[in-house]
C-alpha positions in Angstrom: 1.4 7.0 -6.2 3.6 7.4 -9.2 3.4 4.8 -11.9 6.7 5.6 -13.6 10.0 7.3 -13.0 10.7 10.9 -13.9 10.6 14.4 -12.6 7.2 15.8 -11.4 6.1 19.1 -10.0 4.5 18.8 -6.6 2.7 21.3 -4.4 0.7 20.9 -1.2 -2.3 22.8 0.0 -3.0 22.8 3.8 -6.5 23.4 5.0 -7.2 24.0 8.7 -9.8 25.1 11.2 -9.3 26.6 14.6 -10.8 27.4 17.9 -10.2 30.2 20.4 -10.8 30.9 24.1 -11.1 34.1 26.0 -9.7 34.3 29.6 -10.0 30.5 30.1 -13.6 30.3 28.8 -14.9 27.6 26.5 -13.3 26.9 23.2 -15.2 28.6 20.4 -14.9 27.7 16.7 -13.3 30.2 14.3 -15.7 30.5 11.4 -14.4 29.2 8.1 -11.1 27.6 7.2 -7.6 28.7 6.3 -5.8 27.5 3.2 -2.1 27.9 2.4 -0.5 26.5 -0.7 3.2 25.7 -0.9 5.3 26.8 -3.8 5.7 24.1 -6.5 8.8 21.8 -6.1 10.4 19.3 -8.4 10.3 15.7 -7.2 12.4 13.0 -8.8 10.8 9.5 -8.7 13.6 7.0 -9.2 11.6 3.8 -8.9 8.0 2.9 -8.2 6.8 -0.5 -7.1 3.2 -1.4 -6.5 2.2 -4.4 -4.4 -1.1 -5.6 -3.0 -1.3 -7.5 0.2 -4.1 -9.7 1.4 -3.1 -9.5 5.1 -0.7 -7.9 7.5 2.3 -9.0 9.6 0.0 -10.1 12.5 -2.0 -12.4 10.2 1.0 -13.5 8.2 4.3 -12.8 10.1 6.3 -14.3 7.3 4.9 -12.0 4.7 7.0 -9.7 2.6 8.2 -6.6 4.5 7.4 -8.0 7.9 10.1 -7.5 10.6 12.8 -10.1 10.8 12.6 -11.1 7.1 15.0 -10.0 4.4 
C-alpha cells in the first residue's frame, strides 16, 4: 500500500516449487525452490485512499463499495 502519490521503483520476485512424474508414476517433489526476479519498473501512484471496514456486503449490503450503490 502506498501512503502518498509519486513515482516508485517496483520489482517482483517469484518463488516456486515443482513436482515431476516418470512414465505416469507418482508425483515426486523437486528438491529446493526456484526464484526469479523481475527487472525494476517505475510505478506512478496518482492517488492513494485507505479505508477500514467493519463488515462486508453480505453483512451490510448498503456499505460503501457494495454492488448497486454509487
